[in-house]
C-alpha positions in Angstrom: 28.2 -7.8 -32.9 25.5 -8.3 -30.2 24.2 -5.2 -28.4 25.8 -4.5 -25.0 23.5 -5.6 -22.2 21.6 -2.7 -20.7 21.5 -2.2 -17.0 18.2 -2.9 -15.4 16.8 0.2 -13.8 16.9 0.0 -10.1 13.6 -0.3 -8.2 12.7 1.4 -5.0 13.3 -0.6 -1.8 10.8 -0.9 1.0 12.2 -1.2 4.6 9.9 -2.6 7.3 10.3 -2.6 11.1 8.0 -3.7 14.0 7.8 -2.6 17.6 5.2 -2.4 20.4 4.4 0.0 23.2 2.0 -0.2 26.1 -1.4 0.9 24.9 -1.3 4.0 27.1 1.9 5.1 25.4 0.8 4.7 21.8 -0.1 8.4 21.0 2.9 9.7 22.9 5.2 7.3 20.9 3.8 8.6 17.6 4.6 12.2 18.7 8.1 11.0 19.7 8.6 9.3 16.3 7.6 12.6 14.5 10.7 14.2 16.1 13.1 11.3 15.7 12.7 8.5 13.2 10.1 10.1 10.9 12.1 13.3 10.7 15.4 11.6 10.1 13.8 9.4 7.4 12.5 12.4 5.5 15.7 14.4 5.9 17.8 11.5 4.3 18.4 12.0 0.6 16.7 9.2 -1.3 13.8 8.6 1.1 10.6 8.5 -0.9 7.9 7.9 1.8 7.2 7.0 5.4 4.1 5.0 6.4 3.3 4.1 10.0 0.7 1.5 10.9 -0.7 0.7 14.3 -3.0 -1.9 15.8 -4.2 -2.8 19.2 -3.0 -6.1 20.5 -4.4 -6.7 24.0 -2.8 -4.1 26.3 -0.2 -3.2 23.6 0.0 -1.1 20.5 1.9 -2.8 17.7 3.6 -0.6 15.1 4.7 -1.4 11.6 6.9 1.2 10.0 7.3 1.1 6.2 9.7 3.4 4.5 10.4 3.6 0.7 13.8 4.4 -0.6 15.4 5.0 -4.0 18.1 2.4 -3.4 20.0 0.5 -0.8 22.6 3.3 -1.0 19.9 5.7 0.2 19.1 3.3 3.1 22.8 3.1 4.0 22.8 6.9 4.3 20.1 6.6 6.9 21.0 3.4 8.7 24.7 2.8 8.1 26.1 -0.7 7.7 24.8 -3.3 8.0 21.5 -1.9 6.5 19.6 -4.8 8.1 20.1 -3.5 11.6 17.3 -1.4 13.1 18.0 2.2 14.1 17.0 3.3 17.6 16.9 6.6 19.4 17.7 7.6 23.0 14.1 7.5 24.4 13.1 4.2 22.6 13.7 2.2 25.8 11.2 4.4 27.6 8.4 3.4 25.1 9.1 0.1 23.5 8.1 -3.1 25.3 8.9 -5.2 22.3 11.0 -4.5 19.1 12.7 -6.1 16.2 16.4 -5.4 16.2 16.5 -6.1 12.5 14.6 -4.8 9.5 13.4 -6.4 6.3 13.9 -5.1 2.8 11.7 -5.7 -0.2 12.1 -4.7 -3.8 9.0 -2.6 -4.8 7.6 -4.3 -7.9 4.4 -2.3 -8.1 3.1 1.0 -6.7 0.0 2.9 -7.5 -1.5 6.1 -6.2 -0.7 8.3 -3.3 -3.8 8.3 -1.2 -4.1 11.3 1.1 -4.9 10.5 4.8 
């Protein structure tokens, strides 16, 4: 009798989102994120990491947020359904001049290190 198939271990999922502020609001927006999105990511069971990237694009600051999650179920605990919809907070309209209303999800196939910043 053949062996029963074994379930493939689940891999972490990366969730990405992009938005932009006026350049003058970039630092204030990061502080705002620390009290909203970043905090809620980290308080959600199954969140593994949060990474925020920023670059200057003319008179705007573009942000790329990358979060790592144990599973899509963990993302669902944070974002609800559908998990592809971006999550926004009350003051976002004050800061964001451009934003994605959806997010992308990627299966993490390799991860190495935990560089300290």
